[in-house]
C-alpha angles and dihedrals in degrees: 000000000000098000142078133235119249116240144145119252091217091066121101123255089257095049093050089051093050089051095047090048088051092055090046090055086055091052088049090053091059098037104039113350130261136225111257096229094050092051094047090049087053090050093051090053090048091050091051088059096038105033096160115091092213089055093046088050089053095050094045091049091049092051094043090051092051100039106021090234119126111219090185090057095050094045091049093049090049090049091048095047122084095215144314139064121351110208121174125206 
């Protein structure tokens, strides 16, 4: 991993931890696979911290630019799935 996680320095320590954990769930979806419910729970925490769609899009784009992993595609797959393992190619 040669990239950083995007976050806002005005967030609390707990908020930064929740956002970093969400991005690590995205990584896991690409590298090993992740349970859909765990991923969606992480996304809900992320959305509590970043409620604005425009901000979400900016953080997602920044993370994808650095890592090559699409948060949007992972979340979309999780929402479209009934249950089970989310594994990106």
